[in-house]
C-alpha positions, 0 to 999 in steps of 0.5 A, a space after each residue: 574883593 569881587 563877589 559876583 559871577 565867577 566863571 572858572 575862577 575869572 570875574 567879568 570886567 563889570 564885576 571887577 569895576 563894580 567892586 572897585 567903585 564900591 570899595 573906593 566909595 564911588 557908588 555907581 549911578 543911583 548909589 551916590 544919588 541915594 547917599 546925597 538924598 539921605 544926607 540932605 534929609 539928615 542935615 535939614 531934619 525932619 520938618 524941613 525935609 518934608 517941605 524941601 525935598 531933593 529931586 535930582 542930583 547930576 554933575 555935582 548939582 543937587 536940585 531941591 524942590 521947596 513948598 513955599 517962597 519963604 522957605 525957598 528964600 531962607 534956604 537960598 539966601 541963608 542956610 543952603 551953603 551950610 547944608 551943602 558943606 554939611 552934606 559933603 562932610 557926611 560923605 567925607 568928600 566934595 560931591 555936591 558943588 551947588 544946591 539949586 532951590 526951586 519952588 514946587 508949582 
């Protein structure tokens, strides 16, 4: 399933690795970040998504900036864990281990 540069019937190791990671659902770099961010938007909906935006995903931690202290409290104390589980459900594996909420400021 190697698609890129082939030289004399041989593919580069980078192309083989990229192809494997894609087929295994383990997108490299920005791919998984984009999928996590998209999943956040799907889970929280349009209104909350405008007020609570994911800004970083690294080492299983999703950081979300929130525009008000009231929403920060609601997400951190009541619905954040449910949202984390829902994101992992969409991705069909545990990718997000923790969600950190921070108020924009």
